[in-house]
VMD Tcl script that draws the C-alpha trace (Angstrom):
set ca {
  {0.00 0.00 0.00}
  {1.46 3.34 -1.10}
  {0.72 6.92 -0.06}
  {-0.57 9.24 -2.78}
  {-0.61 12.99 -2.12}
  {-2.64 15.24 -4.40}
  {-1.44 18.83 -3.94}
  {-3.42 21.94 -4.89}
  {-2.35 25.56 -5.23}
  {-4.81 26.61 -2.50}
  {-3.23 24.20 -0.04}
  {-6.21 21.80 0.20}
  {-4.01 18.72 -0.18}
  {-5.58 15.26 -0.24}
  {-3.69 12.17 1.00}
  {-4.96 8.69 0.06}
  {-3.55 5.18 -0.19}
  {-3.43 2.93 -3.23}
  {-2.17 -0.47 -4.31}
  {0.64 -1.06 -6.76}
  {-0.55 -0.92 -10.35}
  {-3.67 1.14 -9.65}
  {-4.51 3.82 -12.21}
  {-3.87 7.34 -10.88}
  {-7.08 8.78 -12.37}
  {-9.17 6.03 -10.78}
  {-7.42 6.62 -7.44}
  {-8.30 10.33 -7.74}
  {-11.92 9.56 -8.56}
  {-12.30 7.23 -5.59}
  {-10.82 9.93 -3.35}
  {-13.17 12.57 -4.81}
  {-10.22 14.53 -6.20}
  {-11.27 16.73 -9.10}
  {-9.20 15.89 -12.16}
  {-10.83 16.83 -15.45}
  {-11.19 13.84 -17.81}
  {-13.67 14.64 -20.62}
  {-12.73 11.48 -22.55}
  {-13.33 9.39 -19.39}
  {-9.74 8.20 -19.26}
  {-8.99 6.86 -22.75}
  {-6.04 9.26 -23.28}
  {-7.64 11.11 -26.19}
  {-8.29 14.55 -24.68}
  {-5.08 15.24 -22.74}
  {-6.82 17.22 -20.00}
  {-6.11 15.01 -17.00}
  {-2.53 16.26 -16.73}
  {-0.86 16.41 -13.33}
  {2.68 17.37 -12.32}
  {4.85 14.77 -10.63}
  {6.57 16.41 -7.63}
  {8.13 13.48 -5.77}
  {8.23 9.74 -6.26}
  {7.70 7.79 -9.46}
  {4.82 6.84 -11.76}
  {4.75 4.24 -14.48}
  {3.49 6.59 -17.18}
  {3.89 6.60 -20.93}
  {4.41 9.86 -22.78}
  {1.50 10.68 -25.08}
  {1.17 13.25 -27.86}
  {-0.48 15.58 -25.34}
  {2.76 15.94 -23.34}
  {5.82 17.49 -25.02}
  {9.37 16.34 -24.26}
  {9.96 19.54 -22.28}
  {6.73 19.06 -20.28}
  {7.51 15.39 -19.61}
  {10.98 16.32 -18.35}
  {9.33 18.90 -16.07}
  {7.16 16.21 -14.53}
  {3.86 16.51 -16.40}
  {1.94 13.27 -16.80}
  {-1.54 12.21 -17.89}
  {-3.31 10.69 -14.89}
  {-5.27 8.25 -17.05}
  {-2.11 6.49 -18.33}
  {-0.19 6.58 -15.04}
  {0.13 3.59 -12.69}
  {1.12 3.60 -9.03}
  {4.53 2.02 -8.33}
  {5.40 3.71 -5.02}
  {4.75 6.69 -2.75}
  {4.09 9.71 -4.91}
  {3.15 13.39 -4.68}
  {1.46 15.07 -7.66}
  {0.22 18.60 -8.21}
  {-3.24 19.08 -9.73}
  {-2.81 22.31 -11.75}
  {-5.38 25.07 -11.42}
  {-5.80 25.47 -15.18}
  {-8.78 26.65 -17.20}
  {-9.94 23.14 -18.05}
  {-10.34 22.04 -14.42}
  {-14.09 21.71 -14.01}
  {-14.18 22.95 -10.43}
  {-12.14 26.09 -10.98}
  {-13.59 29.55 -11.35}
  {-17.02 29.17 -9.81}
  {-18.52 32.53 -10.68}
  {-21.07 34.48 -8.69}
  {-22.21 37.28 -10.98}
  {-22.37 40.97 -10.17}
  {-26.04 41.88 -10.60}
  {-25.34 45.61 -10.60}
  {-24.89 45.27 -14.37}
  {-28.24 45.44 -16.21}
  {-26.92 43.00 -18.84}
  {-26.85 40.22 -16.23}
  {-30.62 40.28 -15.66}
  {-31.97 41.81 -18.89}
  {-32.58 38.45 -20.55}
  {-34.70 37.25 -17.62}
  {-36.80 40.41 -17.64}
  {-37.27 40.11 -21.40}
  {-38.36 36.47 -21.12}
  {-40.79 37.30 -18.32}
  {-42.21 40.24 -20.30}
  {-42.74 38.12 -23.43}
  {-44.48 35.36 -21.50}
  {-46.75 37.87 -19.76}
  {-47.49 39.32 -23.21}
  {-48.76 35.90 -24.32}
  {-51.44 36.02 -21.62}
  {-49.70 33.96 -18.94}
  {-49.92 35.49 -15.46}
  {-46.70 35.80 -13.49}
  {-48.10 34.54 -10.18}
  {-47.32 31.54 -7.99}
  {-49.01 29.88 -5.03}
  {-46.44 30.68 -2.32}
  {-47.04 33.28 0.37}
  {-46.33 34.18 3.99}
  {-49.25 34.17 6.45}
  {-48.86 35.85 9.84}
  {-51.06 34.56 12.68}
  {-51.40 35.11 16.42}
  {-52.90 32.38 18.62}
  {-54.06 32.21 22.21}
  {-51.48 30.53 24.38}
  {-52.62 27.22 25.91}
  {-53.79 27.06 29.53}
  {-55.15 24.42 31.87}
  {-58.58 25.38 30.55}
  {-57.44 25.35 26.91}
  {-55.45 22.16 26.26}
  {-55.79 22.04 22.49}
  {-52.66 20.41 20.91}
  {-50.23 22.59 18.98}
  {-51.00 21.16 15.56}
  {-54.73 21.68 15.94}
  {-54.24 25.20 17.33}
  {-52.09 26.14 14.31}
  {-54.47 24.43 11.87}
  {-57.52 26.32 13.15}
  {-55.67 29.65 13.08}
  {-54.57 29.08 9.48}
  {-58.06 27.99 8.43}
  {-59.48 31.20 9.80}
  {-56.71 33.42 8.39}
  {-56.82 31.93 4.89}
  {-60.45 30.99 4.60}
  {-59.52 27.38 3.81}
  {-60.91 24.06 4.95}
  {-57.81 21.86 4.88}
  {-54.33 22.51 6.30}
  {-51.48 20.03 5.77}
  {-48.60 20.03 8.27}
  {-45.65 17.89 7.13}
  {-43.27 16.17 9.53}
  {-40.63 18.92 9.18}
  {-43.11 21.51 10.53}
  {-44.52 19.24 13.26}
  {-41.00 18.54 14.52}
  {-40.18 22.21 15.09}
  {-43.72 23.31 16.05}
  {-43.54 23.15 19.90}
  {-40.31 25.16 20.11}
  {-41.26 27.85 17.57}
  {-44.71 28.41 19.11}
  {-43.37 28.87 22.63}
  {-40.30 30.93 21.62}
  {-42.59 33.27 19.67}
  {-45.35 33.33 22.32}
  {-47.66 31.83 19.68}
  {-47.14 34.69 17.22}
  {-45.75 33.15 14.03}
  {-45.35 33.44 10.29}
  {-46.05 30.42 8.09}
  {-44.74 29.90 4.57}
  {-47.63 28.25 2.76}
  {-48.78 27.02 -0.62}
  {-52.43 27.69 -1.30}
  {-54.29 25.48 -3.75}
  {-57.82 24.20 -4.25}
  {-57.31 21.73 -1.39}
  {-56.28 24.38 1.13}
  {-52.92 25.27 2.72}
  {-49.75 23.20 2.60}
  {-47.35 24.56 5.25}
  {-43.69 24.59 4.18}
  {-42.27 26.23 7.27}
  {-43.08 28.05 10.50}
  {-41.01 30.87 12.02}
  {-41.17 33.46 14.77}
  {-43.21 36.47 13.60}
  {-40.34 38.72 14.68}
  {-38.22 37.33 11.85}
  {-38.13 38.93 8.41}
  {-39.57 35.96 6.53}
  {-39.29 36.04 2.74}
  {-39.87 33.33 0.17}
  {-37.01 32.58 -2.24}
  {-36.74 30.27 -5.22}
  {-33.82 28.65 -7.03}
  {-33.78 28.12 -10.81}
  {-31.06 25.80 -12.08}
  {-29.86 24.74 -15.51}
  {-27.94 21.48 -15.12}
  {-25.88 21.21 -18.27}
  {-23.63 18.27 -19.07}
  {-20.62 20.59 -18.85}
  {-21.84 23.70 -16.99}
  {-24.34 24.34 -14.21}
  {-25.93 27.80 -13.95}
  {-28.39 29.12 -11.40}
  {-30.31 32.19 -10.25}
  {-31.71 32.91 -6.79}
  {-34.88 35.00 -6.78}
  {-37.51 36.54 -4.56}
  {-40.66 34.55 -5.28}
  {-42.99 37.43 -4.43}
  {-41.33 40.20 -6.48}
  {-39.48 38.16 -9.10}
  {-36.26 40.05 -8.33}
  {-33.06 38.11 -9.03}
  {-30.80 38.49 -6.01}
  {-27.90 36.23 -7.05}
  {-26.63 34.45 -10.15}
  {-23.82 31.90 -10.41}
  {-22.26 29.21 -12.58}
  {-19.79 26.38 -12.16}
  {-18.62 23.25 -13.93}
  {-20.66 20.08 -13.55}
  {-18.81 17.88 -11.05}
  {-19.65 14.80 -13.11}
  {-17.35 15.90 -15.93}
  {-14.39 14.04 -14.50}
  {-16.31 10.85 -15.31}
  {-16.62 11.82 -18.99}
  {-17.60 14.82 -21.09}
  {-20.67 13.28 -22.71}
  {-23.84 11.67 -21.41}
  {-22.95 8.18 -22.70}
  {-19.76 8.02 -20.62}
  {-21.70 9.32 -17.60}
  {-24.35 6.62 -18.02}
  {-21.69 3.90 -18.37}
  {-19.96 5.17 -15.22}
  {-23.27 5.22 -13.34}
  {-23.81 1.53 -14.14}
  {-20.65 0.47 -12.28}
  {-21.00 -0.66 -8.64}
  {-21.89 2.38 -6.59}
  {-21.81 4.48 -9.74}
  {-25.33 5.88 -9.49}
  {-24.70 7.21 -5.98}
  {-21.32 8.58 -7.08}
  {-22.83 10.50 -10.02}
  {-25.65 11.89 -7.87}
  {-23.15 13.01 -5.24}
  {-21.02 14.74 -7.90}
  {-23.91 16.90 -9.09}
  {-25.59 17.56 -5.73}
  {-22.89 17.61 -3.05}
  {-19.99 18.81 -5.20}
  {-21.79 21.19 -7.54}
  {-25.31 22.30 -6.63}
  {-24.85 22.65 -2.89}
  {-21.64 24.76 -3.06}
  {-23.24 26.86 -5.82}
  {-26.39 27.39 -3.74}
  {-24.50 28.30 -0.59}
  {-22.26 30.75 -2.45}
  {-25.32 32.55 -3.83}
  {-27.01 32.61 -0.42}
  {-23.85 34.06 1.08}
  {-23.73 36.69 -1.66}
  {-27.40 37.57 -1.07}
  {-27.03 37.36 2.74}
  {-29.88 34.88 3.23}
  {-30.13 31.43 4.76}
  {-30.41 28.52 2.36}
  {-33.41 27.23 4.36}
  {-35.36 30.22 2.98}
  {-35.38 28.61 -0.48}
  {-38.83 27.02 -0.63}
  {-38.98 26.05 -4.29}
  {-36.50 24.92 -6.91}
  {-36.87 24.41 -10.66}
  {-34.41 22.19 -12.49}
  {-34.04 22.32 -16.27}
  {-31.72 19.59 -17.56}
  {-31.38 17.05 -20.33}
  {-32.91 13.62 -19.80}
  {-29.68 11.98 -18.65}
  {-28.84 14.77 -16.19}
  {-32.40 14.56 -14.80}
  {-32.01 10.82 -14.16}
  {-28.55 11.16 -12.57}
  {-29.71 14.14 -10.47}
  {-32.61 12.05 -9.15}
  {-30.47 8.94 -8.64}
  {-32.53 6.97 -11.17}
  {-31.07 4.32 -13.50}
  {-30.29 6.05 -16.80}
  {-28.96 3.02 -18.71}
  {-32.16 2.42 -20.76}
  {-31.68 5.90 -22.26}
  {-28.64 4.81 -24.28}
  {-30.00 1.49 -25.54}
  {-32.61 0.98 -28.22}
  {-35.55 1.69 -27.95}
  {-34.18 4.57 -25.76}
  {-36.82 4.68 -23.02}
  {-36.43 7.07 -20.05}
  {-37.72 6.20 -16.58}
  {-39.88 9.33 -16.65}
  {-40.89 12.30 -18.76}
  {-42.52 14.15 -15.85}
  {-41.46 13.84 -12.21}
  {-42.40 16.49 -9.68}
  {-42.72 14.58 -6.42}
  {-39.30 15.40 -4.92}
  {-38.57 17.59 -1.90}
  {-35.27 19.15 -0.92}
  {-34.64 16.59 1.84}
  {-35.20 13.66 -0.56}
  {-32.10 14.59 -2.57}
  {-29.89 16.13 0.12}
  {-30.09 19.64 -1.33}
  {-28.98 22.64 0.73}
  {-32.39 24.28 0.61}
  {-35.45 24.07 2.85}
  {-36.01 20.33 3.49}
  {-39.68 20.77 2.57}
  {-39.01 22.72 -0.63}
  {-40.77 21.37 -3.71}
  {-38.52 20.43 -6.66}
  {-40.01 21.17 -10.09}
  {-38.32 19.26 -12.92}
  {-39.02 20.66 -16.38}
  {-40.42 17.71 -18.39}
  {-38.41 15.52 -20.75}
  {-39.82 14.73 -24.17}
  {-37.40 12.07 -25.39}
  {-34.27 10.13 -24.51}
  {-32.01 12.98 -25.65}
  {-34.38 15.96 -25.50}
  {-35.02 16.94 -21.93}
  {-36.30 19.64 -19.64}
  {-33.62 22.11 -20.69}
  {-35.27 22.17 -24.12}
  {-38.88 22.37 -22.91}
  {-37.83 25.26 -20.64}
  {-35.85 26.83 -23.48}
  {-38.74 26.42 -25.91}
  {-40.98 28.20 -23.40}
  {-38.48 31.08 -23.25}
  {-38.01 31.24 -27.04}
  {-41.75 31.90 -27.58}
  {-41.87 29.96 -30.89}
  {-45.03 28.30 -29.54}
  {-46.78 31.68 -29.59}
  {-45.92 32.69 -33.19}
  {-47.73 31.70 -36.41}
  {-44.57 31.86 -38.58}
  {-42.07 29.00 -38.78}
  {-39.12 29.31 -36.41}
  {-36.31 27.12 -35.22}
  {-34.84 27.08 -31.72}
  {-31.30 25.72 -31.33}
  {-29.63 25.01 -28.00}
  {-25.86 24.70 -28.35}
  {-24.50 22.42 -25.66}
  {-22.93 19.00 -25.24}
  {-26.04 17.73 -26.97}
  {-27.26 20.02 -29.72}
  {-31.05 20.15 -29.50}
  {-33.30 21.64 -32.16}
  {-37.00 22.54 -32.09}
  {-38.86 23.54 -35.27}
  {-42.44 24.72 -35.54}
  {-44.94 27.45 -34.73}
  {-48.12 27.96 -32.74}
  {-49.74 24.96 -34.50}
  {-47.11 22.24 -34.05}
  {-43.53 21.63 -32.91}
  {-40.99 18.90 -33.65}
  {-37.74 18.33 -31.78}
  {-34.57 16.32 -32.22}
  {-31.12 16.03 -30.66}
  {-27.72 15.49 -32.20}
  {-24.56 14.51 -30.34}
  {-22.48 17.65 -30.80}
  {-20.09 16.71 -27.98}
  {-18.76 19.20 -25.45}
  {-16.90 21.38 -27.97}
  {-19.35 24.31 -27.75}
  {-18.56 24.57 -24.04}
  {-14.82 24.07 -24.43}
  {-14.67 20.29 -23.98}
  {-12.59 18.20 -26.44}
  {-10.64 21.40 -27.19}
  {-7.05 21.50 -25.90}
  {-7.38 25.06 -24.55}
  {-11.17 25.00 -24.32}
  {-13.00 26.27 -21.26}
  {-16.37 27.45 -20.04}
  {-17.51 31.00 -20.73}
  {-16.01 32.47 -17.58}
  {-13.15 34.78 -16.56}
  {-10.07 34.29 -18.74}
  {-11.90 32.87 -21.76}
  {-11.34 34.41 -25.20}
  {-14.92 35.07 -26.35}
  {-14.37 36.99 -29.62}
  {-11.47 37.18 -32.07}
  {-10.36 38.66 -35.39}
  {-7.19 37.83 -37.33}
  {-5.24 40.07 -39.69}
  {-5.16 38.34 -43.07}
  {-1.66 39.67 -43.90}
  {0.23 39.37 -40.63}
  {-1.89 36.55 -39.14}
  {-1.82 38.44 -35.81}
  {-4.92 38.01 -33.63}
  {-7.00 40.59 -31.75}
  {-9.31 39.21 -29.10}
  {-11.54 40.08 -26.17}
  {-11.35 38.19 -22.88}
  {-14.14 37.66 -20.36}
  {-13.40 39.30 -17.01}
  {-11.97 42.53 -15.68}
  {-9.95 44.87 -17.86}
  {-6.48 43.45 -18.40}
  {-7.60 39.86 -17.76}
  {-5.08 37.50 -19.37}
  {-6.38 34.74 -21.66}
  {-6.25 31.19 -20.37}
  {-8.42 29.45 -22.97}
  {-11.21 29.62 -25.52}
  {-14.95 29.40 -24.87}
  {-17.51 28.41 -27.52}
  {-18.10 31.83 -29.09}
  {-14.34 32.40 -29.28}
  {-13.76 29.05 -30.99}
  {-16.37 29.91 -33.64}
  {-14.63 33.23 -34.32}
  {-11.12 31.77 -34.45}
  {-12.02 28.97 -36.89}
  {-14.00 31.37 -39.07}
  {-11.10 33.84 -39.15}
  {-8.50 31.15 -39.85}
  {-10.59 29.99 -42.81}
  {-11.28 33.53 -44.07}
  {-7.58 34.36 -43.97}
  {-6.64 31.18 -45.82}
  {-4.65 29.88 -42.87}
  {-6.65 26.62 -42.85}
  {-8.39 24.82 -45.70}
  {-11.87 23.31 -45.90}
  {-10.64 20.23 -44.02}
  {-9.36 22.37 -41.15}
  {-5.68 21.74 -41.96}
  {-3.08 24.53 -41.78}
  {-1.84 25.63 -45.18}
  {0.09 28.81 -44.30}
  {3.27 29.22 -42.28}
  {4.22 31.95 -39.85}
  {5.33 32.66 -36.32}
  {1.89 31.75 -34.92}
  {1.48 28.58 -37.03}
  {3.58 25.63 -35.99}
  {3.70 21.85 -36.32}
  {4.68 19.30 -33.68}
  {6.85 16.22 -34.17}
  {3.79 14.31 -35.38}
  {3.09 16.93 -38.06}
  {-0.04 18.29 -36.35}
  {-0.51 22.01 -36.96}
  {-1.67 24.63 -34.48}
  {-2.27 28.38 -34.27}
  {-1.08 30.27 -31.18}
  {-3.41 33.01 -29.98}
  {-1.37 33.90 -26.90}
  {2.13 32.71 -26.05}
  {2.48 31.58 -22.45}
  {4.33 34.74 -21.39}
  {1.24 36.73 -22.44}
  {-1.29 34.19 -21.16}
  {-2.73 33.52 -17.74}
  {-2.00 29.79 -17.91}
  {1.01 27.50 -17.73}
  {1.16 27.03 -21.50}
  {0.40 28.74 -24.81}
  {-3.25 29.35 -25.66}
  {-3.62 27.71 -29.06}
  {-6.02 25.84 -31.30}
  {-4.85 22.66 -33.01}
  {-5.97 20.69 -36.07}
  {-7.45 18.10 -33.71}
  {-9.40 20.86 -31.95}
  {-10.67 22.18 -35.28}
  {-11.68 18.68 -36.37}
  {-13.59 18.17 -33.11}
  {-15.39 21.47 -33.54}
  {-16.15 20.87 -37.22}
  {-17.84 17.60 -36.28}
  {-19.85 19.44 -33.61}
  {-20.99 22.15 -36.02}
  {-21.70 19.48 -38.65}
  {-24.03 17.72 -36.22}
  {-26.02 20.94 -35.70}
  {-26.29 21.86 -39.38}
  {-27.23 18.34 -40.51}
  {-29.78 18.04 -37.68}
  {-31.54 21.21 -38.83}
  {-31.60 20.16 -42.48}
  {-32.69 16.55 -41.89}
  {-35.56 17.60 -39.63}
  {-36.78 20.21 -42.13}
  {-36.47 17.79 -45.06}
  {-38.41 15.11 -43.17}
  {-41.34 17.55 -43.10}
  {-40.94 18.59 -46.74}
  {-39.35 21.98 -45.96}
  {-36.00 23.68 -46.47}
  {-34.34 26.61 -44.69}
  {-36.17 29.16 -46.86}
  {-39.31 28.72 -44.70}
  {-37.56 29.99 -41.58}
  {-38.60 33.43 -40.36}
  {-36.74 33.32 -37.05}
  {-33.78 31.35 -35.70}
  {-33.28 31.52 -31.94}
  {-29.84 30.38 -30.79}
  {-29.31 29.56 -27.12}
  {-26.53 28.21 -24.94}
  {-24.14 29.55 -22.34}
  {-21.14 29.58 -24.69}
  {-20.25 33.27 -24.37}
  {-21.85 36.69 -24.10}
  {-23.01 36.37 -27.70}
  {-22.36 34.56 -30.96}
  {-21.14 36.19 -34.15}
  {-23.85 34.74 -36.40}
  {-21.99 35.73 -39.56}
  {-19.00 33.65 -38.45}
  {-21.23 30.75 -37.40}
  {-22.72 30.74 -40.92}
  {-19.29 31.05 -42.58}
  {-18.04 27.84 -40.94}
  {-21.25 26.00 -41.89}
  {-22.76 25.70 -38.43}
  {-25.98 27.59 -39.18}
  {-28.06 27.91 -42.37}
  {-27.14 30.66 -44.82}
  {-30.21 32.88 -44.39}
  {-30.35 36.66 -43.74}
  {-28.61 37.66 -40.51}
  {-31.60 39.68 -39.31}
  {-33.52 36.42 -38.86}
  {-31.08 35.30 -36.16}
  {-31.32 36.14 -32.47}
  {-29.07 34.97 -29.64}
  {-31.19 34.45 -26.52}
  {-28.51 33.33 -24.05}
  {-29.14 30.54 -21.57}
  {-32.81 29.98 -22.41}
  {-32.93 26.86 -20.24}
  {-32.19 29.00 -17.18}
  {-34.47 31.88 -18.16}
  {-37.23 29.35 -18.84}
  {-36.71 27.75 -15.41}
  {-36.88 31.23 -13.87}
  {-40.35 31.87 -15.33}
  {-41.56 28.36 -14.42}
  {-40.64 29.11 -10.80}
  {-42.42 32.45 -10.78}
  {-45.61 31.43 -12.55}
  {-47.95 28.53 -11.89}
  {-49.43 29.07 -15.37}
  {-45.95 28.97 -16.95}
  {-45.31 25.66 -15.15}
  {-48.53 24.27 -16.61}
  {-47.60 25.65 -20.04}
  {-44.19 23.96 -20.13}
  {-45.81 20.60 -19.36}
  {-48.31 21.27 -22.13}
  {-45.44 22.00 -24.54}
  {-43.68 18.78 -23.57}
  {-46.79 16.63 -24.04}
  {-47.55 18.09 -27.48}
  {-44.07 18.21 -29.01}
  {-43.17 15.45 -31.50}
  {-39.76 13.87 -30.90}
  {-37.68 12.70 -33.85}
  {-34.90 10.17 -33.19}
  {-32.07 11.26 -35.51}
  {-29.88 8.24 -34.71}
  {-32.34 5.95 -36.51}
  {-33.07 8.31 -39.44}
  {-31.71 6.74 -42.66}
  {-30.41 10.01 -44.13}
  {-28.84 11.60 -41.08}
  {-25.38 10.02 -41.22}
  {-24.86 10.98 -44.88}
  {-25.99 14.55 -44.09}
  {-23.63 14.68 -41.11}
  {-20.59 13.49 -43.08}
  {-21.33 16.03 -45.82}
  {-21.41 18.82 -43.21}
  {-18.01 17.95 -41.72}
  {-16.14 20.42 -43.92}
  {-15.82 24.20 -43.81}
  {-18.41 25.31 -44.63}
  {-19.87 22.21 -46.38}
  {-19.28 19.83 -49.28}
  {-22.27 21.39 -51.08}
  {-21.33 25.01 -51.80}
  {-24.83 25.76 -53.11}
  {-26.10 25.68 -49.51}
  {-24.00 28.79 -48.77}
  {-24.57 31.24 -51.62}
  {-23.51 34.31 -49.62}
  {-20.07 32.78 -49.00}
  {-19.60 32.13 -52.71}
  {-20.27 35.82 -53.38}
  {-17.65 36.82 -50.84}
}
mol new
graphics top color blue
foreach p $ca { graphics top sphere $p radius 0.5 }
foreach p [lrange $ca 0 end-1] q [lrange $ca 1 end] { graphics top cylinder $p $q radius 0.2 }
display resetview
């Protein structure tokens, strides 16, 4: 048995023990040490690098580690075996999923404008922005020897009288704290209640002297990124906003690897713990700290996530999702409470899960469709959510059809050597001088923030600019030479955006031919998905009046560049609109409005799901789209003119 020490820059070292021959990445996973491994340990992504400080590892050198880096001690955890006591440093680089949890500054109007716009549009459709939560203040007579009514009956009668209801439900959580709260408050209390046709359901009871408010938590659980907003349920005001990487990413970047991992012994519990204890709970507590409220004041939570994330969040077997005939355990499931899942919110809080509509089209898309408003328009529109799975909804106020294509994590920085989430240090926009090949870019964060990687919107810009400048060809291979274009010993080309002395990371920020190939396949999946779905209905892109693009891949997407690389159809730019993280803004409105919650379930039940993986023409369409911009130039007439 050998001692393994994982060292971190912040000093939170982890010491574990392992047997000879054990894989270092597996040792880290068992010890709950966060090492990013999007490829789930098959040595293809190169992101699980650690630095050997003392001791020895049996570790082969892969193409992801240069001779200089190997000599300096860098190793890939997934190909390293334990042969003795060892100490390794886990670098705090941009690709580490747990780094850079961001709690947003809400003093900027841009941070909340999209939520206000979504709420305004939904109200404009006739949906009322009202929910069934409220605070009821009551004063009761204190018991005496002549008045020996039990506490629960005393509270029930007072609430019946105050609310004009017949039935009052007191759950165990309230009963347990009832005697103490009543006597500490001298029987003057405030109750957080839900009022429905059956009466009052009491979520909580507190001393009337306390400032009792009702808060809600809207969460978008993405395969790569988790985003959330904390809001006042009475006013709709957003009081905190935050994002972080999904803790499950170290078990694989895509849903298939996550499902496979969950099927191993103890895997389901491990995956649920990664999303709840390692991701959602720290995110929730950081927002509560920012807003200066207690997490027990969160009485409702809405989760919008894809079908796999919903199953893993709930601790439900997701394996049938990946096997034909691709059947989920549930489309709708709204019976959970905070305590059921170990969430750091009020134990009695109701968990709303936006409904799934297929094995690979989940609640993030029903919530996003609600926010896009295509269901309220007579003209044909398409809604596209760019994430690890690329989901597409086409239709109007009469009908809607949806499908999903496996884009991979490239849009959120996964499978890209210097890829990262859209957070501080990410290059989000870029132009390149056609003569000098010198880049100009903008970086997310404070002024002077150094680049450490590329987020989705930045990758789109860089590939588009490289192609426009003739630096790469239609296959994504480098065809020009210069100080920023180089080739490694294997002949693979790359373009350096920022040399390490100008970057905020331990290495150059660059994009390689492998990165470009990964992204071209991701954009090809989106474009072919749109075309195949339209063609299956007898349409082409000329029928589209609006295209709504969503996804937390940057502060905005340069639609012209997205068209030029063949990711989006070549239609007039004015028909495009970037609507940000529509899954999160949709979850926000579902929380606030009982009618919006009913509407999203209605959308889910009435949306037709198309399984692209079994469509006979999809694979041919996908292969044809895996060039820049496409093998069929007639699909991009505006590019031919340029």
